C-alpha positions, 0 to 999 in steps of 0.5 A, a space after each residue: 147802226 153800221 155807221 155807229 159801230 164804225 164810229 165806235 171802232 174808229 174812236 177806240 182805235 183813235 184812243 189806242 193810237 193816242 195811248 201808243 203815242 203816249 207810251 212811245 213818248 214815255 219810252 223815248 224820254 226814258 231812253 234819253 234819261 238813261 243815256 244822260 245817266 250813263 254819260 254822267 256815270 261814265 264821267 263820275 267813274 273817270 273823275 274818281 279814277 283820274 280827276 285830271 283826265 275826266 272832261 279835260 277834252 270836253 268830249 264825252 267819255 267813251 265806254 272803252 275809256 272807262 273800261 281801260 281806266 277801270 282795268 288800269 286801276 285793277 292792275 295797279 291794285 293787284 300790283 299793290 297787293 303783290 307788293 304788300 305781300 312781298 313787304 309782309 314777307 320781308 317784315 316777317 323775315 326781319 322780325 324773325 332775324 331780330 328775335 334770333 339776334 335778341 336771343 343770341 344777345 341774351 345767351 351772350 349776356 348770360 355767358 358773360 355773367 357766368 364768367 364774371 
């Protein structure tokens, strides 16, 4: 009976060990797939940010390169927004001046008509 219990315990431990090995293989596969997806994502980001820079060296793109490129694009975007605001102000100023000149021209036309 003790031998049967040992065989049963051994059999159960063997099943548990096989299950743990199966889970380990699945986890390793998941980790490998996640790494491949990360590399693909980094390459896609670099291609979107700078098509000529991505993959030109044949080396994998590093996280730091992606971060720097995203930071650079963010800075450029901020500068673009500031330039847009500046141009909007300039345009508003010119439109106001144009309206003022148009109003002055109307006053001048009316004055000329009164003199005639």
